[in-house]
C-alpha positions as CSV (number, residue, x, y, z in Angstrom):
1,M,57.9,180.0,49.1
2,H,61.0,179.6,51.3
3,L,63.4,182.3,51.8
4,L,66.9,181.1,52.8
5,Y,69.5,183.3,54.8
6,K,73.1,182.5,55.3
7,W,74.8,183.3,58.6
8,S,78.2,181.7,58.8
9,E,78.2,178.4,56.9
10,R,74.6,177.4,57.8
11,R,71.3,178.0,55.9
12,Y,68.1,178.9,57.6
13,S,64.6,178.7,56.1
14,Q,63.1,181.7,58.1
15,M,59.9,182.1,56.1
16,F,57.4,179.8,54.5
17,F,54.2,181.1,52.7
18,V,50.9,179.6,51.5
19,V,48.6,181.9,49.5
20,L,45.3,181.8,47.9
21,G,45.8,183.2,44.5
22,K,48.6,182.9,41.9
23,S,49.3,186.4,40.6
24,Q,52.7,188.2,40.4
25,A,51.1,191.2,42.1
26,L,49.8,189.1,44.9
27,Y,53.3,187.5,45.5
28,E,54.9,191.0,45.3
29,K,52.4,192.4,47.8
30,L,53.1,189.5,50.2
31,L,56.9,190.2,49.9
32,R,56.4,194.0,50.6
33,V,54.3,193.3,53.7
34,V,56.9,190.7,55.0
35,M,59.8,192.9,54.4
36,Q,57.9,195.9,56.0
37,Q,57.3,193.7,59.2
38,C,60.9,192.8,59.3
39,D,61.9,196.4,59.1
40,D,59.3,197.3,61.9
41,L,60.8,194.6,64.1
42,T,64.3,195.6,63.1
43,V,65.0,192.0,61.8
44,S,67.5,191.6,59.0
45,A,65.5,190.5,55.8
46,D,68.3,189.9,53.2
47,P,67.8,186.5,51.9
48,H,70.3,184.9,49.6
49,T,67.8,182.4,48.0
50,A,64.1,182.1,47.4
51,I,62.9,178.7,46.7
52,T,59.5,178.7,44.9
53,D,57.0,176.4,43.2
54,F,57.9,176.2,39.5
55,E,55.4,178.9,38.8
56,L,56.3,182.0,36.7
57,A,54.3,184.5,38.7
58,V,56.0,183.7,41.9
59,M,59.4,183.3,40.5
60,N,59.1,186.5,38.7
61,A,57.9,188.3,41.9
62,A,60.7,187.0,43.9
63,A,63.2,188.0,41.2
64,N,61.7,191.5,40.8
65,F,61.0,192.3,44.4
66,L,64.2,190.9,46.0
67,G,66.7,191.9,43.3
68,P,69.3,190.2,41.3
69,Q,71.5,189.4,44.3
70,V,68.9,186.8,45.4
71,E,68.9,183.4,43.5
72,V,65.5,182.2,42.7
73,Q,65.1,178.4,42.6
74,G,62.3,176.1,41.8
75,C,61.2,173.2,44.0
76,L,60.1,169.9,42.4
77,K,58.2,168.5,45.4
78,H,55.0,169.9,44.3
79,K,54.9,168.0,41.0
80,Y,53.1,165.0,42.7
81,K,50.3,167.1,43.9
82,K,49.9,168.6,40.5
83,I,49.7,164.9,39.0
84,Q,47.1,164.1,41.6
85,D,45.1,167.3,40.6
86,L,45.0,166.2,37.0
87,G,43.8,162.7,37.7
88,L,47.0,160.9,36.7
89,A,48.2,159.6,40.1
90,Q,47.1,156.0,39.4
91,S,49.1,155.9,36.0
92,Y,51.9,157.6,37.7
93,C,52.2,154.9,40.2
94,D,51.3,151.9,37.9
95,S,53.2,152.8,34.9
96,K,57.0,153.2,34.7
97,D,56.6,154.9,31.3
98,V,54.3,157.5,32.6
99,K,56.5,158.1,35.7
100,H,59.6,158.4,33.6
101,F,57.8,160.9,31.3
102,C,56.7,163.0,34.2
103,C,60.5,162.9,35.5
104,M,61.6,164.1,32.1
105,I,59.3,167.0,32.4
106,D,61.0,167.8,35.7
107,A,64.3,167.5,34.0
108,L,63.5,170.4,31.6
109,A,64.2,172.8,34.6
110,F,67.9,171.6,34.5
111,L,68.5,172.1,30.8
112,P,70.3,175.3,29.6
113,V,67.9,177.8,28.5
114,D,68.7,177.4,24.9
115,Q,68.0,173.8,24.9
116,V,64.5,173.9,26.7
117,S,62.6,174.3,23.4
118,D,64.3,171.1,22.0
119,G,63.4,169.3,25.4
120,M,59.8,170.3,25.0
121,Q,59.6,169.1,21.5
122,Y,61.1,165.9,22.4
123,L,58.5,165.3,25.1
124,F,55.7,166.4,22.7
125,S,56.9,163.9,20.3
126,N,57.4,161.0,22.4
127,P,54.6,160.7,25.0
128,P,54.3,157.4,26.9
129,K,52.3,154.7,25.2
130,E,49.9,154.3,28.2
131,N,47.7,157.4,28.8
132,H,48.7,158.9,25.4
133,D,45.3,160.7,25.3
134,T,45.4,161.7,28.8
135,L,48.9,163.4,28.6
136,S,47.9,165.9,26.0
137,L,50.0,169.0,25.3
138,D,47.8,171.0,27.8
139,V,48.2,168.4,30.4
140,I,52.1,168.3,29.9
141,I,52.3,172.1,30.3
142,Q,50.5,171.9,33.6
143,I,52.7,169.4,35.1
């Protein structure tokens, strides 16, 4: 998670976190500890943006803990790591269709909320010809 602050016209990434675990409660505890440390050090901790993985627990924790004035955004850079973890790295590199398909999964994040279901249905109905069995519904959801 990156927390961005704005002073004048510049943005600063003040904090970067890596945690072992993925629960909303853990992320909220982390934010509580960080904010308390900032208070103890009399450092202003009033971020305007939180950039997180596209992971519901961390996005919800940031939104709930930091409040509605903080914009929570997802970061796409972690996608390739997930593709590697799922054993799809070679297919992703070798097949334009698989790479395009994975990029369409990323694009779901930019659809209006009321169109995400249609976008998901499109992906489920149109998997790439290569790795059709490998790119199952369970795998698509994980990417």
